[in-house]
SEDRENSE-118496 format. One record per residue (C-alpha): x, y, z; residue number from 1. Coordinates in pm, 1 decimal. Layout:
        c1        c2        c3  resi
         X         Y         Z   NUM
...
This chain:
        c1        c2        c3  resi
   16300.0   16394.1   18737.8     1
   16265.7   16296.6   19102.6     2
   16295.4   15940.3   19160.3     3
   16249.1   15640.5   18976.8     4
   15893.7   15600.3   18705.1     5
   15606.3   15480.3   18938.0     6
   15578.4   15116.0   18875.7     7
   15239.4   14950.2   18735.6     8
   14995.7   14777.6   18926.8     9
   14965.0   14499.5   18691.1    10
   15187.1   14197.0   18677.8    11
   15318.7   14252.0   18284.0    12
   15404.3   14584.8   18151.1    13
   15279.2   14435.9   17805.1    14
   15097.6   14130.9   17730.3    15
   14957.3   13974.8   17424.6    16
   14769.3   13714.4   17335.0    17
   14697.9   13533.2   17009.3    18
   14815.7   13903.3   16842.4    19
   14818.5   13924.2   16476.9    20
   14861.9   14181.5   16206.4    21
   14751.3   14174.0   15852.3    22
   14836.9   14451.4   15557.1    23
   14516.1   14348.3   15314.2    24
   14619.2   13992.7   15222.2    25
   14938.1   13930.5   15352.4    26
   14952.4   13829.2   15725.4    27
   15268.6   13980.0   15883.3    28
   15280.5   13787.0   16197.1    29
   15030.9   13585.7   16405.3    30
   14970.4   13420.1   16717.7    31
   15201.4   13658.1   16940.8    32
   15208.9   13612.9   17283.1    33
   15409.0   13837.4   17497.9    34
   15477.9   13847.6   17879.3    35
   15720.2   14159.3   17950.3    36
   15764.6   14206.3   18295.9    37
   15830.6   14555.0   18467.4    38
   16201.3   14707.6   18475.2    39
   16318.8   14481.1   18229.4    40
   16493.2   14514.5   17904.6    41
   16401.1   14323.2   17611.0    42
   16495.4   14339.1   17237.8    43
   16297.4   14259.6   16929.9    44
   16507.1   14080.2   16682.5    45
   16459.3   13937.6   16319.0    46
   16509.6   13927.1   15950.2    47
   16390.6   14240.9   15737.2    48
   16053.9   14304.7   15673.2    49
   15901.5   14040.9   15960.1    50
   15723.3   14365.5   16126.7    51
   15972.5   14451.4   16435.7    52
   15890.1   14791.6   16436.9    53
   15522.9   14722.3   16321.6    54
   15508.2   14558.4   16676.3    55
   15646.2   14877.3   16841.2    56
   15335.1   15060.6   16663.1    57
   15077.5   14802.3   16818.2    58
   15223.9   14889.1   17130.5    59
   15181.4   15275.8   17072.0    60
   14825.2   15191.2   16980.8    61
   14915.1   15330.8   16598.6    62
   14839.2   14993.9   16450.0    63
   14500.6   14775.0   16480.2    64
   14533.2   14396.6   16543.3    65
   14352.5   14161.0   16254.5    66
   14296.0   13931.4   16586.4    67
   14387.8   13887.5   16979.8    68
   14469.1   14138.5   17236.0    69
   14776.8   14353.0   17342.1    70
   14759.7   14538.4   17680.3    71
   15025.1   14793.4   17784.4    72
   15080.6   14903.4   18162.8    73
   14755.7   14752.0   18223.4    74
   14503.7   14915.6   17941.1    75
   14417.3   14857.6   17620.6    76
   14683.6   14953.7   17369.7    77
   14741.0   15317.5   17294.6    78
   14506.1   15432.4   17611.3    79
   14864.6   15498.5   17821.1    80
   15067.1   15654.4   17563.0    81
   15137.1   15958.5   17824.7    82
   15316.7   15699.0   18030.8    83
   15532.3   15587.5   17706.4    84
   15845.5   15761.9   17615.5    85
   15925.3   15663.0   17225.2    86
   16236.9   15700.6   16981.6    87
   16161.4   15614.7   16656.5    88
   16370.8   15583.8   16369.0    89
   16591.6   15873.0   16273.3    90
   16915.4   15969.2   16105.4    91
   17153.9   16198.5   16272.8    92
   17064.0   16554.3   16257.9    93
   17181.9   16801.2   16003.7    94
   17550.9   16928.3   16064.5    95
   17385.0   17299.8   16058.7    96
   17105.9   17252.7   16257.8    97
   17179.8   17519.7   16567.0    98
   16916.7   17418.7   16817.3    99
   17105.1   17310.3   17156.4   100
   17066.3   16961.8   17305.2   101
   16911.9   17101.1   17592.9   102
   16637.8   17250.2   17369.9   103
   16616.6   16938.8   17197.0   104
   16539.7   16749.5   17514.6   105
   16270.7   17015.9   17637.5   106
   16057.9   16934.2   17366.8   107
   16005.6   16607.0   17510.6   108
   15828.5   16816.8   17814.9   109
   15689.6   17107.2   17620.6   110
   15712.5   17055.1   17243.8   111
   15354.6   17184.0   17188.8   112
   15400.8   17480.8   17326.8   113
   15750.8   17547.6   17138.5   114
   15819.6   17921.6   17113.5   115
   15601.7   17991.5   17416.8   116
   15801.0   17972.6   17728.0   117
   15637.8   17833.4   18032.1   118
   15558.5   18082.3   18291.9   119
   15745.3   18108.7   18621.4   120
   15793.3   17843.2   18859.5   121
   15686.7   17600.1   18588.6   122
   16003.8   17722.3   18410.2   123
   16213.5   17629.9   18696.8   124
   16084.4   17287.6   18736.0   125
   16133.8   17244.1   18328.8   126
   16508.9   17338.3   18384.1   127
   16526.3   17118.1   18647.3   128
   16375.1   16785.8   18487.6   129
   16562.2   16891.5   18190.3   130
   16902.6   16906.4   18367.5   131
   16820.8   16584.1   18561.4   132
   16757.7   16352.7   18267.1   133
   17064.5   16516.4   18106.3   134
   17248.0   16391.4   18380.1   135
   17114.2   16040.3   18391.6   136
   17222.7   15973.8   18034.8   137
   17576.5   16107.8   18053.8   138
   17519.3   16442.3   17823.6   139
   17594.4   16729.5   18047.8   140
   17920.1   16824.1   17927.8   141
   17778.4   16905.6   17564.2   142
   17414.1   16934.3   17594.6   143
   17438.5   17321.8   17590.9   144
   17617.9   17259.7   17199.2   145
   17432.3   17292.1   16907.8   146
   17273.2   16936.7   16855.6   147
   17422.4   16941.5   16470.3   148
   17779.1   16954.7   16589.6   149
   17733.4   16662.5   16830.9   150
   17874.3   16311.1   16743.9   151
   17620.2   16037.7   16627.9   152
   17620.5   15845.8   16989.2   153
   17603.3   16209.1   17174.3   154
   17282.4   16287.8   16976.4   155
   17144.2   15979.6   17085.0   156
   17207.6   15994.9   17412.2   157
   17010.9   16319.0   17427.6   158
   16705.0   16186.8   17221.6   159
   16709.2   15897.2   17453.1   160
   16692.1   16206.3   17727.5   161
   16415.0   16331.3   17592.8   162
   16194.6   16018.0   17597.1   163
   16268.9   15995.2   17920.2   164
   16199.3   16376.8   18034.1   165
   15822.3   16305.5   18139.3   166
   15918.9   16000.1   18349.7   167
   15783.8   15705.2   18125.0   168
   15718.2   15359.8   18291.0   169
   15774.1   15223.2   17942.1   170
   16033.3   15347.9   17696.8   171
   16035.7   15195.7   17335.0   172
   16345.1   15219.9   17082.3   173
   16294.3   15183.8   16722.2   174
   16658.1   15091.4   16602.4   175
   16842.1   15344.3   16820.6   176
   17174.7   15180.8   16730.3   177
   17161.9   15258.7   16368.9   178
   17427.3   15456.0   16236.3   179
   17635.2   15429.7   16561.0   180
   17985.6   15282.0   16571.2   181
   18051.4   14941.4   16785.9   182
   18184.5   15135.4   17093.0   183
   17868.1   15400.9   17082.0   184
   17661.6   15126.6   17050.3   185
   17764.8   14907.5   17336.7   186
   17769.6   15248.6   17517.1   187
   17387.1   15318.6   17421.3   188
   17322.6   14976.4   17502.6   189
   17473.0   15004.3   17893.7   190
   17291.6   15328.9   17940.3   191
   16961.2   15189.7   17852.9   192
   17010.5   14880.3   18067.7   193
   17136.1   15132.8   18365.6   194
   16783.9   15327.2   18310.6   195
   16609.1   14979.3   18341.9   196
   16813.0   14913.7   18706.0   197
   16811.4   15239.5   18844.1   198
   16486.5   15400.1   18743.0   199
   16284.3   15100.2   18706.0   200
   16164.0   15163.4   18355.0   201
   16069.6   14893.7   18112.7   202
   16253.3   14901.4   17769.6   203
   16163.4   14757.0   17433.1   204
   16438.1   14829.6   17164.3   205
   16426.3   14706.8   16798.1   206
   16751.6   14597.5   16693.4   207
   16947.4   14478.8   16390.0   208
   17232.2   14353.1   16538.6   209
   17225.0   14136.1   16879.3   210
   17568.8   14110.8   16924.6   211
   17608.0   14485.5   17101.5   212
   17319.1   14463.4   17322.1   213
   17350.0   14080.4   17399.3   214
   17512.6   14100.0   17777.9   215
   17264.0   14389.4   17902.3   216
   16944.6   14185.2   17785.9   217
   16684.8   14003.1   18002.6   218
   16456.2   13883.8   17707.6   219
   16447.3   13842.6   17341.1   220
   16137.7   13859.4   17091.8   221
   16263.2   13697.0   16779.3   222
   16020.1   13727.6   16504.4   223
   16035.3   13536.7   16183.4   224
   15805.8   13340.3   15952.0   225
   15522.3   13523.7   16048.1   226
   15539.8   13396.3   16420.2   227
   15721.0   13493.5   16769.6   228
   15954.2   13330.3   16984.2   229
   16000.8   13499.9   17356.8   230
   16240.4   13453.3   17616.6   231
   16582.0   13474.1   17806.7   232
   16858.8   13549.1   17492.0   233
   17016.5   13184.5   17593.2   234
   16672.8   13022.7   17551.3   235
   16596.8   13167.6   17210.1   236
   16944.2   13250.7   17010.9   237
   16996.5   12881.7   16997.0   238
   17022.7   12607.8   16705.2   239
   16711.2   12460.7   16836.4   240
   16517.9   12725.0   16858.9   241
   16539.9   12910.9   16565.1   242
   16557.8   12624.8   16349.7   243
   16210.0   12541.5   16482.3   244
   16083.5   12902.5   16411.5   245
   16203.7   12886.0   16060.1   246
   16127.3   12562.3   15945.3   247
   16429.2   12502.8   15816.0   248
   16811.6   12436.2   15949.3   249
   16978.5   12749.9   16145.7   250
   17298.1   12694.6   16329.8   251
   17403.0   12949.1   16569.4   252
   17755.4   12959.5   16649.2   253
   18000.0   13167.0   16897.5   254
   18286.1   13358.6   16736.7   255
   18606.3   13383.5   16926.9   256
   18539.9   13727.8   17009.6   257
   18178.1   13609.3   17198.4   258
   17979.9   13749.0   16890.9   259
   17665.8   13507.7   16804.1   260
   17627.3   13415.3   16427.8   261
   17382.5   13301.2   16253.9   262
   17344.3   13031.9   15984.8   263
   17113.0   12962.7   15720.6   264
   16877.3   13220.7   15823.7   265
   16717.9   13477.0   15532.2   266
   16945.2   13736.1   15724.2   267
   17161.9   13669.9   16032.6   268
   17039.9   13909.5   16343.2   269
   17400.7   14027.6   16312.4   270
   17318.3   14163.2   15957.0   271
   16985.2   14340.2   15948.2   272
   16946.5   14629.9   15783.2   273
   16611.2   14720.2   15726.4   274
   16491.2   15060.5   15807.0   275
   16137.9   15092.5   15749.2   276
   15938.2   14726.9   15707.8   277
   16089.1   14563.4   15992.7   278
């Protein structure tokens, strides 16, 4: 990876106007307005089943809108997929899997050629690109080991490296902290923020617990009751803003250890457990 990702010529990496998604008779969310600036780290939060992962699918062009518009990297959603890195929801790799971490990362470059080595100079460039992105995520020490033998945090760093190896301008992460302990959640969140700052990559992450990532975020997209509120965490995760979003009394408290506790919602952001419908 030679240098930072190429910056987009548009003002916003992601722009949505009046975006709505419907499944049959069910309106999942509507009237969503987004302006995500280049090089920022944003999180999509909200209770189970409100459409957090669906919003990522809209950005990838995999889910059509019922109304409104969405542009990504200055193009209609789905048109710029090769400029996007994506980490879907996933469980850990099977412990018996013998493929090395380096090979998992290399799949991000030439997965469509699996089993057919790149010829000549292209092979060298591929090795260099993989090695550089592995260094970027701090995985050089263990990337040569079988992926199934690694810890959850080590595996997740290599999966992020796989998504970064093509030098994307936008990185979409769907519940990347799932099944990690608190220390690894904070470590991955810190890594993502560093990628934003050093490489100029815009990151949007779906999360079910805001607390491990709160110190690193630039913006929050909080989805609930078929609507979304967007802004800096200090403006969005407040008693006033969430009460207005839910249309019911909600209280945001800060615990003695600095963690946020949201009281009065169907589910507080620190306790979301959705894996599929979110």
